[in-house]
C-alpha positions in Angstrom: 0.0 0.0 0.0 2.9 2.4 0.8 4.5 1.7 -2.6 1.3 2.7 -4.4 1.2 6.0 -2.4 4.8 6.7 -3.2 4.2 5.9 -6.9 1.3 8.3 -6.9 3.4 11.0 -5.2 6.1 10.5 -7.8 3.6 10.9 -10.6 2.2 14.1 -9.0 5.7 15.6 -8.5 6.5 14.8 -12.1 3.3 16.4 -13.4 3.9 19.4 -11.2 7.5 19.9 -12.6 6.2 19.5 -16.1 3.5 22.1 -15.7 5.9 24.5 -14.0 8.4 24.0 -16.9 5.6 24.6 -19.4 4.4 27.8 -17.7 7.9 29.1 -17.1 8.9 28.1 -20.6 11.8 26.1 -19.1 12.6 23.3 -21.5 14.8 21.4 -18.9 12.0 21.3 -16.4 9.6 20.0 -18.9 12.0 17.2 -19.9 12.6 16.3 -16.2 8.8 16.3 -15.6 8.1 14.0 -18.5 10.9 11.7 -17.4 9.6 11.5 -13.8 6.0 10.8 -15.0 7.3 8.1 -17.4 9.3 6.5 -14.5 6.1 6.6 -12.4 4.2 4.8 -15.1 6.9 2.1 -15.4 6.9 1.6 -11.6 3.1 1.4 -11.6 3.2 -1.3 -14.3 5.8 -3.3 -12.3 3.7 -3.0 -9.1 0.6 -4.2 -11.0 2.6 -7.1 -12.4 3.9 -8.1 -9.1 0.5 -7.8 -7.5 -1.0 -10.2 -10.1 1.7 -12.8 -9.5 1.2 -12.7 -5.6 -2.5 -13.6 -5.8 
């Protein structure tokens, strides 16, 4: 349960960085935001895969 909350927080932080980068027209912040959100999606897929194998 904690890992799901951490993954959601990671996605929220990435989205926030992306939006900040978009509003501030900071290309580096947008790239970092997209990378963090992508990482959160990959972690969520791994968590879902592991959950299915445990049941």
